[in-house]
C-alpha positions in Angstrom: 16.4 -18.4 4.0 13.6 -15.1 3.7 10.2 -15.1 2.4 9.3 -11.8 0.6 5.3 -10.5 -0.1 5.4 -6.8 -1.8 3.1 -4.7 -3.1 4.1 -1.8 -5.5 6.5 -0.6 -7.8 9.9 1.0 -7.7 11.3 3.4 -9.9 14.6 2.4 -9.7 14.2 -1.5 -10.1 16.4 -1.5 -13.6 19.4 0.5 -11.9 19.5 -1.8 -9.0 19.0 -5.1 -11.0 22.1 -4.1 -13.6 24.2 -3.4 -10.1 22.8 -6.2 -8.5 23.6 -8.3 -11.8 26.9 -7.0 -12.4 28.0 -8.3 -9.0 27.2 -11.9 -9.7 23.4 -12.0 -9.1 21.2 -14.4 -11.4 17.9 -13.5 -11.5 14.9 -15.6 -12.4 12.2 -13.1 -13.1 11.5 -10.0 -14.2 9.6 -8.7 -11.3 10.7 -5.9 -8.4 10.2 -8.6 -5.6 13.1 -10.3 -6.7 15.0 -6.9 -6.5 14.2 -6.5 -3.2 14.7 -10.1 -2.3 18.5 -9.8 -3.6 18.8 -6.7 -1.6 17.9 -7.9 1.6 19.7 -10.9 1.5 22.9 -9.5 0.5 22.6 -6.7 3.2 21.8 -9.6 5.8 24.9 -11.2 5.3 26.2 -7.9 6.4 24.2 -7.3 9.4 23.4 -8.8 12.9 19.7 -8.8 12.2 17.0 -9.4 9.7 15.3 -6.1 10.1 18.4 -4.2 9.8 18.7 -5.8 6.8 15.5 -4.6 5.9 16.0 -1.0 6.9 19.4 -1.2 5.3 17.7 -2.6 1.5 15.1 0.4 2.0 17.7 3.0 2.2 18.2 1.8 -1.8 14.8 1.5 -2.8 13.0 4.3 -4.7 9.4 4.0 -5.0 5.9 2.8 -3.7 6.0 -0.4 -1.6 5.2 -2.6 1.7 6.9 -5.3 2.3 6.3 -8.5 4.9 9.7 -10.6 5.5 9.5 -13.5 7.2 13.0 -15.3 8.7 12.7 -18.1 10.3 12.3 -16.4 14.0 10.7 -12.9 13.0 7.8 -11.7 11.0 8.7 -8.0 9.4 6.5 -5.2 8.2 7.6 -2.0 6.5 6.3 0.7 3.8 8.0 3.1 2.2 9.0 6.0 3.9 5.8 8.3 1.8 3.3 6.0 2.7 1.9 5.6 -1.0 1.0 1.8 0.0 -1.0 0.7 3.0 0.5 -1.6 5.3 -1.2 -2.8 8.7 -0.7 -5.2 11.7 -3.9 -7.3 12.8 -3.7 -9.9 15.7 -5.8 -12.9 16.6 -5.4 -14.5 19.1 -1.6 -14.9 19.7 -1.1 -14.5 15.9 -0.5 -11.1 14.0 -2.9 -11.9 11.4 -6.8 -10.7 11.8 -7.9 -8.3 14.3 -7.1 -4.8 13.1 -4.1 -3.3 15.7 -2.8 -0.3 13.6 -1.4 0.9 11.0 2.3 0.5 9.8 3.6 4.0 9.8 5.1 5.6 6.5 8.9 4.2 6.6 8.1 2.4 9.7 9.9 -1.3 10.0 8.2 -3.2 12.3 9.7 -6.7 13.8 7.4 -9.4 15.3 9.3 -12.2 16.9 8.9 -14.3 20.4 9.5 -11.1 22.2 6.5 -9.2 21.2 6.8 -6.2 18.7 9.6 -4.1 17.9 9.6 -0.9 15.7 12.6 1.0 14.0 11.6 4.5 12.9 14.9 5.7 11.5 13.4 5.9 7.7 10.7 7.8 8.8 9.5 11.3 7.5 8.1 14.3 8.7 4.1 14.0 8.3 4.5 16.9 5.8 6.8 15.0 3.8 4.7 12.2 3.3 2.4 11.5 0.5 -0.2 8.6 -0.5 -1.3 6.9 -3.6 -4.8 8.6 -4.4 -5.5 5.2 -6.6 -5.4 3.5 -3.2 -8.6 5.6 -2.0 -10.5 6.0 -5.7 -10.3 2.4 -7.0 -7.7 -0.3 -5.3 -9.2 -0.5 -1.6 -12.4 -1.8 -0.6 -14.9 0.4 0.1 -14.9 -0.8 4.1 -11.1 0.0 4.3 -9.3 2.5 6.7 -5.7 3.8 5.5 -4.1 5.7 7.6 -7.5 6.3 9.8 -9.3 7.5 6.6 -12.4 5.4 5.5 -12.5 4.5 1.4 -15.6 4.8 1.1 -16.3 8.1 2.9 -13.3 9.5 1.0 -14.8 8.4 -2.2 -18.0 10.3 -1.3 -15.7 13.5 -0.6 -14.4 13.1 -3.8 -17.7 13.3 -5.7 -18.2 16.2 -3.5 -15.1 18.7 -4.3 -15.9 17.2 -8.0 -19.4 18.9 -7.9 -18.0 21.8 -6.3 -15.1 22.3 -8.9 -16.9 20.8 -12.0 -20.6 21.8 -12.1 -23.1 21.0 -14.9 -26.8 20.7 -15.8 -28.1 17.5 -15.9 -30.7 15.3 -15.1 -28.9 12.6 -13.1 -25.7 11.1 -11.8 -24.5 7.6 -12.5 -21.6 6.0 -11.0 -19.6 3.0 -12.7 -19.4 0.3 -10.7 -18.1 -0.6 -8.5 -15.3 2.2 -7.3 -17.0 4.8 -8.9 -20.8 4.5 -7.5 -19.5 6.2 -3.7 -18.2 9.4 -5.9 -21.3 9.4 -7.9 -23.4 9.7 -4.9 -21.4 12.2 -3.4 -21.5 14.7 -6.7 -25.1 13.7 -6.3 -25.3 14.9 -2.9 -23.5 18.2 -3.4 -25.0 19.4 -6.6 -28.8 18.1 -5.7 -29.0 16.2 -9.0 -30.6 13.0 -8.4 -28.7 10.0 -8.1 -29.1 6.9 -10.1 -28.1 3.1 -10.9 -28.2 2.9 -15.1 -24.6 0.7 -14.9 -25.1 -3.0 -13.1 -21.7 -5.0 -13.0 -22.2 -8.5 -13.4 -21.0 -10.5 -10.0 -19.6 -13.4 -12.1 -17.1 -12.0 -14.6 -13.7 -10.4 -13.6 -12.5 -7.0 -14.5 -14.9 -5.3 -17.6 
């Protein structure tokens, strides 16, 4: 019995799906999450612990992912070795959910049970081999988020400043496209000296536009 939450995309999902189907797996959906769940379930039969099953499954996964896996007695968090997708540990009273504790390291598998927290770093890469998904900073994440110690709002300001240094223009005003572009526009204005303005306002009552 497993519960799985997954964020990301696998680049070898189709290969894994075909391999699993060839050995008898029957899929109900076309999503990557089901492929990961099957892999972990298959590995669980061969291993002594659920966390080792997650580690073994990770060896076959290629791409960007963050996983939270729950077995009847354990909560397991895992992050792809490059660190493309963010994942952190939080705590509220005796439950690991709310107050920020720390980021899960790229490639780390964290297990939480009645004994506390344990960590497996056998899948971790050296810092200079790691990578990040730039869209987490540019678009996906909330501006008050910290990813691996970097504030998303500050990173957007810096992106705007670097853009102004790389691509200067002669303009009357700098305008951001809400919401994720506002901070970058502000950074561009700060670096270039061109006034910052708010010509675009997003309607708070509609979804993505």
